[in-house]
N, C-alpha and C positions, 0 to 999 in steps of 0.2 A: 842264654844268660846263665850265669853261675847261681848256685843256691843262695849264697850270702847276699848277692846284689838283689836277686828277686825278693828275698825275704825282707831286706832293708826297704825296698820300694813299697812292698805290701804294707809294712808297718808304718811307713810315712803316709801312705794313702789313708790308712786306718786312723792315724792321728789327726790328719786334716779333716776327715769325715767326722770324727768325734768332736773336734773343735767347732765345725760348722753346725752340726746337729745341736750341740749344747748352746751355741750362740743363738740359734733360732729359737730355742726353748726360752732363753732369757729375754729375747727381744720381742717375741710374739705377744700381741695384746690379749692375754688370757683373763677373762673375768674370774672372780673368785667367789666361792660360796653360792648363795641363792641368787646372786645378781644376774646370772646368765639367762634365767627365765625359762629354760627348757624343762619340759615335764620329765619326771623320773623315768618314764617309759622310753622317751626319746633319748635320754642320756644312756640308758641301759642298751638300747639298740646301737647307739654310736660306739659304746664300749665293745660290744660283741663284734661289730664290723671292724673296729680297730684291731682287735685280737686276731681276727681272721686274716686281716691284711698282714699283721706281724708274722703269723704262721706261714703265710704264702712267701713273704720276703725271706724268712729263714730257710724255707725249703729251696728257694731259688739260689740263695747264697751257698747252701750246702752242695747243690748241683754244680754250681760254678767252681766251688772249691775242689770238687772231686774230678774235675776234668783232668785227663792225662797230662802229665808234665808239671803239675803244681807241686811246689815244695811245701813241707809242713808249716813253715813260717808263714807262707802266703795263705794257707788254709786257715790257720788260727787267726791271722789278722783279719781275714774276711769275716770270720765268725764274731770276732770282737766288735766289728762295726755293727753287726746286727744286735749284739748285746747292748751296745750304746743306744741304739734306736729303741729297743725294748725298755730300757731303764728310763729314757727321756719320755717315751709315750706314757708309761705309768706315772711318772712324776707329774706330767701335765694333767692327767686324770685326778691325781691326788690334790693338786693345787686347785683345780676346778671344784673339788669337793671339800675344800679346807674347812668349811663350817661343820663337817662331820668328823673332824679329827681333833684330838686334844694335842697341843704342842706343834701344830703345823700352821705357820703363819706366812712363810715366805716361800719363794721358789726353791731356795737352797734347802729349806726344811723338806719340801716335797721330793727333791732330788735325793737328798740324804735318806729319806724313808724308803724310796724306791730301791736304792742300792742296798740298804740294810735288809729289805725284804728279799731281794735277789739272793743275798748271802744267807738267808734264813737265820739271821742273828737275833733281831728283835730286842733292842735294848730297853724298850718300854718308855722312852721319852716322847715319842710320837705314837699315839694310839688311835685307831679308828673307833669312833663311837657310834656313828650312824650305821644302819643296816646296809645302805648302798656302799658305804666306804668299806665295810667288812667284806661285802661280796666282791668288790674290786680287788681287795688284798688277796682273797682266796683265789681269784682268777689268776693274779700275778704269780702267786706261789705255785699253783699247778702248772701254769705256762712255763715258768722258769725250771721247775723240777723235771717236767716231762719233755717239753719241746727243746729247750736250750741244751739240757744235758744229753738228750738223744742226739742232737746235731753234733755235739762235741764227740760223743762216743762213736758215731759213724765216721767222722773224719779221722779220729785217732785209730779206730779199727782198720780202716783202709790203709792208713800209713803203716801200721804194724804188719799188715799182711803183704807188703811189697817185698819182692825179692831184693836182697842186698848183695848182688854179685858184681 
């Protein structure tokens, strides 16, 4: 398969995956604020388990992306799919903790805040107030900066080291 066709198919799969993942996020029955009834310890444990699953998923995608014969477009599309999962995962956490944020009332607000946090922009219109919310934001920032950027660096580094003969 030629590089342009493989890349186009990879981007199409990534777009479909992003649409499905985002659709599930908006359709899933997520309770907001204190209504979920779970203890803070249980929520913290679920957050840690979720981050570990995200890290595992990212490692698996990088391994798949680095298989021989993959084109850079395929590799980046695969990584983008994982980034969408990361953003939606943290958006769901933020929505569940909406009572610990100022300016976060809807799922779109939570998704927006997750993307803004990924980009380390921080406009200040949505602000974590509770200690749990601040802890989750810290986890997302560290995860995004360390894990996601490391995965991207590995893929681009391998791509650059390929012989071009």
